[in-house]
C-alpha positions in Angstrom: -7.9 3.3 -19.9 -11.0 4.7 -18.3 -13.0 1.7 -17.1 -15.9 2.0 -14.7 -18.6 -0.3 -13.4 -22.1 1.1 -13.8 -24.5 -1.6 -12.8 -24.3 -5.2 -11.6 -27.1 -7.7 -11.0 -26.7 -11.1 -9.4 -29.6 -13.4 -10.2 -29.4 -15.8 -7.3 -27.8 -14.2 -4.2 -27.4 -16.4 -1.2 -30.7 -18.0 -2.3 -31.5 -19.0 -5.8 -34.8 -17.0 -5.5 -33.2 -13.7 -4.5 -31.7 -11.1 -6.9 -29.2 -8.5 -5.8 -28.8 -5.2 -7.7 -26.6 -2.2 -7.3 -26.3 0.9 -9.6 -23.0 2.6 -8.9 -22.4 6.3 -8.7 -21.2 8.0 -11.9 -18.5 9.5 -9.8 -15.2 7.7 -9.0 -16.5 6.8 -5.6 -19.5 4.7 -4.7 -20.7 3.9 -1.2 -22.9 0.8 -1.1 -25.5 1.0 1.7 -28.3 -1.4 2.9 -29.7 -2.7 6.1 -27.7 -5.1 8.2 -27.8 -8.7 6.8 -28.6 -7.7 3.3 -25.2 -8.9 2.0 -23.0 -5.9 1.4 -19.8 -8.0 2.2 -21.0 -10.8 0.1 -21.7 -8.4 -2.8 -18.1 -7.0 -2.6 -16.6 -10.5 -2.5 -19.0 -11.5 -5.4 -17.7 -8.6 -7.4 -14.1 -9.7 -6.8 -14.9 -13.3 -7.7 -16.8 -12.1 -10.9 -13.8 -10.1 -12.1 -11.4 -12.9 -11.2 -13.7 -15.5 -12.8 -13.7 -17.4 -9.5 -16.6 -19.8 -10.0 -16.3 -21.5 -6.6 -17.5 -18.4 -4.7 -20.2 -17.5 -7.2 -21.5 -21.1 -6.9 -21.5 -20.9 -3.1 -23.6 -17.7 -3.4 -26.1 -19.6 -5.6 -25.6 -17.2 -8.4 -27.4 -18.3 -11.6 -26.6 -15.2 -13.8 -24.6 -12.0 -13.6 -25.6 -9.0 -15.7 -23.0 -6.3 -15.9 -23.0 -2.8 -17.4 -19.8 -0.8 -17.5 -18.3 2.1 -19.4 -15.0 2.1 -21.3 -13.8 5.5 -22.4 -17.4 6.9 -21.9 -18.9 4.2 -24.2 -21.4 1.9 -22.4 -21.3 -1.9 -22.7 -23.4 -4.7 -21.2 -23.1 -8.4 -21.1 -24.1 -11.4 -19.0 -22.5 -14.5 -17.5 -24.8 -17.4 -17.1 -24.6 -20.7 -15.2 -24.3 -23.6 -17.6 -26.8 -26.4 -17.7 -24.4 -28.6 -15.8 -24.9 -26.2 -12.9 -21.2 -26.5 -12.0 -19.6 -23.8 -14.2 -20.4 -20.5 -16.0 -20.3 -19.4 -19.6 -17.6 -16.6 -19.7 -17.7 -16.1 -23.4 -19.0 -12.5 -23.3 -16.8 -11.6 -20.3 -13.8 -12.8 -22.2 -14.6 -10.3 -25.0 -15.1 -7.4 -22.7 -12.5 -4.9 -21.4 -13.2 -6.3 -17.9 -11.1 -9.3 -18.9 -7.9 -7.2 -18.6 -9.0 -5.2 -15.6 -7.2 -5.2 -12.3 -8.7 -4.8 -8.8 -7.8 -4.8 -5.1 -10.3 -5.9 -2.5 -9.6 -5.0 1.2 -11.9 -6.9 3.6 -9.8 -6.7 6.8 -11.3 -5.5 10.0 -8.1 -3.9 11.2 -4.4 -4.5 11.1 -3.6 -7.6 13.1 -1.0 -7.1 15.8 1.9 -9.5 15.9 0.9 -10.4 19.5 -2.2 -12.0 18.0 0.0 -15.0 17.4 0.9 -17.1 20.4 4.5 -17.1 21.6 6.1 -20.3 22.9 9.3 -20.4 25.0 11.7 -23.4 25.2 11.3 -23.3 29.0 7.5 -23.9 28.5 8.3 -27.2 26.7 10.9 -28.2 29.3 8.1 -27.8 31.9 6.1 -30.3 30.0 8.9 -32.9 30.4 9.0 -32.3 34.2 5.2 -32.8 34.5 3.7 -36.3 34.9 1.3 -37.1 32.1 -1.1 -40.0 32.0 0.2 -41.4 28.7 3.8 -40.3 28.8 5.2 -40.9 32.3 8.4 -42.3 30.6 9.3 -38.7 29.6 10.1 -37.8 33.2 12.9 -40.4 33.2 14.8 -38.8 30.4 18.2 -37.3 31.2 18.2 -33.5 31.5 20.4 -32.9 28.4 18.1 -35.1 26.3 15.1 -33.2 27.6 16.7 -29.9 26.7 17.5 -31.1 23.2 14.1 -32.5 22.6 12.5 -29.3 23.9 14.7 -27.3 21.5 13.7 -29.5 18.6 10.0 -29.2 19.4 10.4 -25.5 19.9 12.0 -25.0 16.5 9.3 -27.1 14.8 6.4 -25.2 16.4 8.0 -21.9 15.8 8.5 -22.7 12.1 4.9 -23.9 11.9 3.6 -20.8 13.7 5.6 -18.5 11.3 4.0 -20.3 8.3 0.5 -19.9 9.8 1.3 -16.2 10.6 2.5 -15.5 7.1 -0.7 -17.1 5.6 -3.0 -15.1 8.0 -1.1 -11.9 7.7 -1.0 -11.6 3.9 2.8 -11.6 3.9 2.8 -14.2 1.1 0.4 -12.1 -0.9 1.4 -11.9 -4.6 0.7 -8.3 -5.5 1.5 -9.0 -9.2 -1.9 -10.8 -9.6 -4.6 -8.9 -11.5 -7.2 -9.4 -8.8 -6.1 -9.4 -5.1 -8.3 -10.1 -2.1 -6.8 -9.1 1.3 -8.7 -10.6 4.1 -6.1 -10.6 6.9 -3.1 -8.4 6.9 -0.7 -8.4 9.9 0.4 -4.8 10.4 3.9 -5.8 11.7 4.4 -7.4 8.3 3.3 -4.2 6.6 6.8 -3.1 7.4 8.2 -5.6 4.9 6.0 -4.3 2.1 6.8 -0.7 2.9 10.5 -1.4 3.0 10.3 -3.3 -0.2 8.8 -0.3 -2.0 11.2 2.1 -0.3 14.2 0.1 -1.4 13.0 0.1 -5.0 12.8 3.9 -5.0 16.0 4.2 -2.9 18.2 2.3 -5.3 16.6 3.9 -8.3 17.4 7.3 -6.8 21.1 6.2 -6.3 21.3 5.3 -10.0 19.7 8.6 -10.9 21.8 10.8 -8.7 25.0 9.2 -10.2 23.7 10.0 -13.7 22.9 13.5 -12.6 26.4 14.1 -11.2 28.0 13.1 -14.5 25.5 15.2 -16.4 26.2 18.2 -14.1 30.0 17.8 -14.6 29.6 17.8 -18.3 27.4 20.9 -18.1 29.9 22.7 -16.0 32.7 21.8 -18.4 30.7 23.1 -21.4 29.8 26.4 -19.6 33.3 27.1 -18.4 34.7 26.4 -21.8 32.3 28.9 -23.3 30.2 26.3 -25.1 26.9 27.5 -23.9 24.9 27.8 -27.1 22.5 25.0 -26.1 22.1 25.9 -22.5 19.5 23.6 -21.0 19.7 25.3 -17.7 19.6 29.1 -18.3 18.2 30.1 -14.8 20.8 30.5 -12.1 20.1 28.7 -8.8 18.9 30.9 -6.0 20.0 30.6 -2.4 16.4 29.9 -1.3 16.1 27.0 -3.7 19.3 25.6 -2.4 18.1 25.9 1.2 14.8 24.1 0.3 16.6 21.2 -1.3 19.8 21.0 0.8 18.8 18.2 3.2 17.4 15.9 0.5 20.4 16.5 -1.7 22.9 15.7 1.1 21.0 12.5 1.8 21.0 11.5 -1.9 24.7 12.3 -2.4 25.6 10.4 0.7 23.8 7.3 -0.4 25.6 7.3 -3.7 28.4 4.7 -3.5 30.3 6.0 -6.6 33.4 8.0 -5.8 33.2 11.3 -7.8 35.4 14.2 -6.9 32.5 16.4 -7.8 30.3 14.5 -5.3 32.8 15.0 -2.5 33.2 18.7 -3.2 29.4 19.2 -3.2 28.9 17.3 0.0 31.7 19.4 1.7 30.1 22.6 0.5 26.5 21.6 1.4 27.5 20.4 4.9 28.9 23.9 5.5 25.6 25.6 4.7 23.4 26.6 7.7 21.9 29.8 6.6 20.8 31.5 3.4 23.9 33.7 3.6 26.0 30.5 3.6 24.0 29.3 0.5 24.7 32.6 -1.3 28.4 32.3 -0.5 28.9 28.8 -2.0 26.8 29.8 -5.1 29.4 32.5 -5.8 31.6 29.6 -6.9 30.7 29.3 -10.5 31.5 25.6 -10.8 29.6 24.7 -7.7 26.6 26.7 -8.9 26.6 25.0 -12.3 26.7 21.5 -10.6 23.9 22.3 -8.1 21.8 24.0 -10.8 21.7 20.9 -13.0 21.1 18.4 -10.1 18.4 20.4 -8.3 16.6 21.4 -11.5 16.4 17.8 -12.7 15.4 16.5 -9.3 12.4 19.0 -9.3 11.5 18.3 -12.9 11.6 14.5 -12.7 10.3 14.2 -9.1 13.3 12.2 -8.3 13.1 12.4 -4.5 10.8 9.7 -3.2 7.7 11.8 -3.5 5.3 9.0 -3.0 7.0 8.1 0.3 7.0 11.7 1.4 3.3 11.8 0.5 2.6 8.5 2.3 4.3 9.8 5.4 2.8 13.3 5.3 -0.7 11.9 4.9 -0.4 9.4 7.7 1.3 11.8 10.0 -1.4 14.4 9.5 -3.8 12.0 11.2 -1.5 11.4 14.2 -1.3 13.5 17.3 1.5 16.1 17.1 4.2 14.3 19.0 4.0 11.1 16.8 5.5 10.6 13.4 6.0 7.8 11.0 9.7 7.4 10.0 10.8 5.5 7.0 14.4 4.7 6.1 16.3 2.0 4.2 16.8 -0.1 7.3 13.8 0.5 9.5 10.3 1.8 9.8 9.0 3.0 13.1 6.9 5.6 14.9 8.8 8.4 16.6 7.1 9.6 19.8 8.9 12.6 21.3 12.5 11.3 21.7 11.7 7.6 21.6 10.5 5.1 19.0 8.2 2.1 18.8 7.2 -0.4 16.2 4.1 -0.1 14.0 2.7 -3.0 16.0 2.1 -0.6 18.9 -0.1 1.7 17.0 -3.8 1.8 17.9 -6.2 -0.4 15.8 -7.5 2.7 14.0 -4.0 3.9 13.2 -3.0 0.4 11.9 -6.1 0.2 9.8 -5.5 3.7 8.3 -1.9 2.8 7.6 -2.9 -0.3 5.7 -5.5 1.6 3.7 -3.1 4.4 2.7 -0.3 2.0 1.8 -2.5 -0.3 -0.3 -4.1 2.7 -2.1 -1.0 4.6 -2.8 1.4 1.7 -3.7 -0.8 -1.1 -4.9 -3.6 0.7 -6.8 -1.5 2.8 -9.2 -2.6 0.7 -12.2 -5.7 -0.9 -10.8 -9.2 -0.1 -12.2 -11.1 -1.0 -9.0 -10.6 -0.7 -5.3 -13.2 -2.5 -3.1 -13.2 -1.8 0.7 -15.6 -3.5 3.2 -16.5 -1.1 6.1 -13.5 1.2 5.8 -14.7 3.1 8.9 -13.8 0.3 11.3 -11.8 1.6 14.3 -11.6 5.2 12.8 -12.9 8.2 14.7 -15.5 10.3 13.1 -13.1 13.1 12.0 -10.9 10.5 10.2 -14.0 9.0 8.6 -15.1 12.2 7.0 -11.7 12.7 5.4 -11.0 9.1 4.3 -12.6 8.7 0.9 -11.5 12.1 -0.5 -8.0 11.2 0.6 -8.1 7.7 -1.0 -9.5 9.2 -4.2 -6.7 11.8 -4.2 -4.1 9.0 -3.8 -5.6 6.9 -6.6 -7.6 9.3 -8.9 -7.9 6.9 -11.8 -9.3 4.0 -9.7 -13.0 3.5 -9.1 -13.4 3.2 -5.4 -16.4 1.1 -4.2 -16.9 0.7 -0.4 -19.6 -0.9 1.7 -20.4 1.2 4.8 -22.9 1.9 7.5 -21.3 5.2 8.6 -22.9 8.5 7.8 -19.5 10.1 8.5 -18.0 8.1 5.6 -20.7 9.6 3.3 -20.3 13.1 4.9 -22.3 15.4 2.6 -21.6 13.4 -0.6 -25.1 12.0 -1.3 -24.1 11.6 -4.9 -21.8 8.8 -3.9 -24.6 6.6 -2.4 -25.5 3.4 -4.2 -28.2 1.3 -2.6 -28.0 -2.5 -2.6 -31.4 -3.9 -3.4 -32.1 -7.5 -2.7 -35.5 -8.9 -3.5 
């Protein structure tokens, strides 16, 4: 479904006498620009609220009428949403009939990934000190026995920690339901980004385990057919080369090792692959006809179905390309961290620019796959100029079917793409 916004007019914008208008680029990327204070952030939030049919924010903006033009599969459509006479709700009749009703969007309005250290930490010892201090209204606390003070301190600590975690989850976006059609991310704690990345990784990881088990059985059946002379319907006519084996060896070992099924063929393949260090070694094991048949099927199908977690490889490769040479993002089933030379540290220790970039890449690659619109407010925040010039082409490459609409002050975000510019006019 090719769905793209062309023009939006808000009659009533912060003030009932003002009108805001923006004509979007015909390209898949639009960069909204205007002077400071004109309302670029309000416009993006207004677009989100319009698509979500969130009347409360539209009313707070003093919106009287929204006029929208969009294209669906190259055909242009226009309609309006007007404030009803009761001044407390809108008439969504034409919106309900439009293709926008079924649209999906993601709005990112975060300034930067929030470090876990942004949230205050309380120790039990801090609360115990409270009991040892004389207080105007609670002198009786100092007369409590020490065991009672310790127990009360622990109870208060557990209560405050639980409360703090709930607040942190709400602020960080950890409770965000990504199944919603329209998502608005305003705060997103980067430490909790780990949970989302691991969730996506595990989905792919367990899916791969099921697939590799299926491929092993398929490869065994193929080998039986070939060795018995039943090769009339040979799906895999091309023999596996030693260079192909070397290219896929490490991934194949990892996938076979992760399979919990006990196949004799799996054990034989792992033993053979672990013996391979050079291309001559690869040639040697491929001389075994049965081994070559098994590896031919598995590696061919892996390449054809993109079985290995290509999105995660792409995610890591793109992010790592922005880091200095001795830093790398590492993702596994059990942990996500940054490798620096021979040591590691958490995502929380990344710079604000690195955290912001990581959030943008993750959301675009993993959460925009089936979304029509991606709205980003000031994507340049905390990014150096070199990163800014590369950002929008990268996001478009990660989500080529999504219309990306950003609000920005930065000429480096625009780079030389003047055809992306969309002026916000408020009059």
